[in-house]
N, C-alpha and C positions, 0 to 999 in steps of 0.2 A: 867214732862216728856211729850214729844210731841207725835204726832201720830205714830212716828216710834220708834222701840226699845222695843216693848212689844208684847205680844201675842194678836192676833186678836180674839175677841170673837164675838158671834152673835150680842150682843148689839152694839159693835163698828162697825160691818159691816153695821148694820141698819143706824147708824148715818152717816157713809160714803156714803151709797147709797142715803140718803136724803140731802147730802151736808151740814150737820150740824156741825159747829165748836165744838170741844171738846178738853179737855186735860185729860190725864190719869195720875193717881197717884197710887203708890203702897205703901204698908205698910206690916208689919209682922202680919199675921193672926194666931191666935191659938184658939183652942176650948174653952179654959178658958177665953179668952179675945175677943170673937167674937162679942160682942155687938157693936152697932153703936157708942156709946160714945167713945169707944176705937178708932174708925176710926177718929173721930174729934180730939181726943187728939194726935193720931199718926201723923196726917196731919197738926196739928196746925191751925185748922179752927173752926169757931163757930159751935156748935152742931145744931143750928137751920138751917144751910145750908145742913146738911147731912140727907138724907131721907132713911128710910128703906122700904123694899118691903114686904108686908104681903099678903098671899094668903088665901082666904076664900072660903066657899061654901054657897051660899044662897039657901033658901028653894024653891025659885021660879026660879031664873035665872041660878043656877048652880055656877060654879067657877067665882070668882071676885078677883081683885087685888086692894090693897090699899097701897098708898105710903104716909108715914107720917114722920114728923121729928123724929130723933132717940130718943130724950128725951120725945116724946109724947107717949100717950097710946091711942090706937084705941077705940073710943066709939062705941061699938058693935050695940047699938040701932040706932045710927046715920048712921053707915055703912050700916045697913040693909035698913033704910029708903031711903038713897040716891041711893042705888043700886036696888031699886024696890023689896025688899024682906021683909018678916015679921021677918025673923031671918037670921043671918049669923054666921057661926062658922069658926074659923081658921082651916085649914087642919093640919093633923099630919105631923111632920117633915119628917117621913119616906115616905110620899106621894109626897113630894115636887119635888124631882129629876124626878120620872117617869112622873109627870104632867107637869112640867115646863122646865125640862132639866137643872135645877140649884140646887146646894146644898145650905143648910142653911148657911148664911154668904156670899153667892155669888149670891143671887137671884136679878136679875135686872128686872125692868119693861119693858125693851127692849129685844126682841129676845127670848121670851118663845116659847116652842114647838107649842103653839096655842095662838092666840090672844084672850085674855079675857077682859071683860069690866074692865077698869082701872080708879081708882079714886085717885085724889091727894088732900091732905089737902090744904085748902084755904090759909094757910100761905105761900105756894109756890109762890103766887102772889106778895108777898112783899120782895122777895129776888132777887138779881141780878143774881146769879149763884147758881146752886144746884149740890150737889154731890150725885150720886146713884151708886150702884154696877155696875161694868162694866161686870159682868157675871162670875167672878172668885173671890174666897176668896182672900183678900189682894189686890184687884184692884178696884179703884173707878174712875168714869168718872165725870168731871166737865162740865156742859152744861147749856145753857140758859133754864130756867124753862119752858117758853112758847113753845120753840121748842121741849122740851121733851114731854110735854102734847100733843102737836099737832101730833107728829110722832107716838104716840101710840093711838091716837084718844081718849085721856083721858078726864075726867070730873073733874073740880075743885069744891070742896065742903068742908064744915066744917066736919072734921072726928075725931078730937082728943077730949079727955076729958078736961074739964076745962072751 
């Protein structure tokens, strides 16, 4: 799907404002199949190109955002270290919407209510295009990874277990 014919979200408005090329893809979202692996399967793309957005709270810095491949598991010790904290805990799902403006399954690293320090797993450097939530459940945006990192002022670091 092109830039026309879909609902504009804050995430897409930010990409437009910064003149960053992107492509929007939609898929059927359901609570039972809300996981990122379902996104990759639905869109017929390699799961290593689909990144999920996790929001945590550090004991020193406050809220932080981590974007990792959907098949990956966030290494909490590494997340704390790279974000300048001694510990980081993921926030409760019920706090996601009031904090970010996004629901679980539609949380994008772009266009949150407030700009939080954002960290991307270093695997993002080895893929040509990355898919992240466009800000709504059932909507993904395909974008250049470095452009995504740059527009949110993100940091690339190793974040996943393994």
